[in-house]
C-alpha positions, 0 to 999 in steps of 0.5 A: 789222686781222686778215684772218679766214681763211675756213673751207673752207665759204665757199670752197666757197660762193664756188666753187659760185657762180661768185665766183671773184675773191672766193676767199680762197687762203690757206685755199683748197684746190688744186682752188679755187686751180686754179679761180681761176688758170683764170679769169686773164686779162690785162687790161692791165699786169695779170692779172686773175680773172674771175667766171663770168660774166664769163668766159662774155661774154668768150669769147662776144666773143673768138668773134667774136660780137656781145653785148648784156649787161644786168647789175648795175653790179658785174657789171664790164661794162667789165672785159670791154672791157680783157681784149677788148682784151688778149687780141685787140689789135684795130686800132680800138675805139669806145667811145659813152659817154653823158656827159663824165665817163663819157668822162674816166673811161674814157679814163683807165683805159684809158690807164693800161693801153694808151697804150703801144699804143694812141692813145687819142683824145677830141678831133677835132684828136687824130692817129690812130696805128696802132692807135685807141681812140675814146671820146666821147659820141654828139653828137661821133661823128659828127666821126669817121666820116669818119677811121674806115674799119672797127670791129673792136668798137663799144661802147655803154654805157648802149645802152637810152638810146636808147629815147625812153622812157628819153632823149627829148631824146638818142635820136634822136642816139643811135640816128643814132649806133649806126646809122652806126658799125655799118656799119663795124662788124665786132663790137658790145658793148652795155652796160645795167644794168636791160634784161629783154629786147632788141626786134628792130631796125635797131642789134639785129639779129643781137646775141646778148641775155644777161640778167645782172640776177640775177649780184649780186657784191654784198648790195643791201637794195633799198627800192621806196618808188615803189610807195606813190605811182605816178606822182606827181612830187610824193610822188616829191619829198619822199618824196626829200627825206624819205630825204636830209634826216637828212644822217647819211649819203652819197646817191647821186641817180639821174637818168636825163636832165639834164632830171631832173637840172636838177629834183632841184637846185632841189629840194633847193636849196628843201627842204634847209637852206643849210649854215653852213661857210666854204667850201661850202654843201649848195646850192653844191655841189650846182649845181657837181656837177651843173652839171659833169655837164651838160657833155656835149659 
C-alpha cells in the first residue's frame, strides 16, 4: 500500500495540537521538521520524538519534581521513564507494577534498552550491580527493602489502586510498600489512567498532579451502556455477554481486581457456547489466560 502524502493542512493541524511524532516529514515544511527534531530525545538505544505533553512531563521530572500523572493509556506515560533513564542515568530506579505479566513486559522493554548499563532486577536472589532497575509487584517490595539504601526515582504504575474502593484486596499492601519506599526515594513518578484529582495524603504529599485525560493520541468511540443499568450486577453481566457473544471481532475485557476476573471467567464460560476446535475452546483459552493473570506473585 502506498503512503499517501499529507497535505500541508494536516501537518499544520498535527503541529498545532502538539502531536509532533505524527508529522509526515516527507511533506512537512522546514519549521515543522524543526519542531519534530526539537522534541526528539534518547529513549534508550534510539531517538524518538515526544508529543507536547510527554515533553512537558519529562521536563518536570528532569527538573527534579515528583509528579503524579493521570492520562489515557495511549499517552505513553511509561515511555517517559525510558527517556528519563537515558537522560539522567540514575543509580537506582524502582518500578512498582500491579501484576507479574506487566512486570515481565516492563523487564523485557527495559532490558533491551538498558541492560548494557543496568542490572534489571525482578527476583530477590539477583546480584546487584553499580546501577540497578528494580521491577516488582507490591507484594515483593518488602523483600528488597534492606537492599535499597537510596532510590533516585520511585515509579508506581496504577497508583489509584492504593484506594480501597478500586482494589480492596491489595490496597493496604500497596500503601505500605509506597510509604516504605518513599522514605528512601529522592523523586517519585506515579502513573494512572483515570484520576481527576489527587487527594493530599501521606504518599502523595508534596507531589505535583498533572491531569491530561483530555489529551488523546488515538481516536476513541466511547459508548457508556453502564448508565442504563447503574450498579445492577445481573444487568451488567447480561450486557457484557450481549457485547461479546457475536464473536465477529476481538474483545478486551478489563477487570479491576482478581476476584472480578474470576467472576467474568465464570460468566463467560457459563453463557457462551464451546467452540468445536481440535486445539482449543473458548472456555479453555479464557481460563488459561486468566489463570496466568492471577499468578501475581
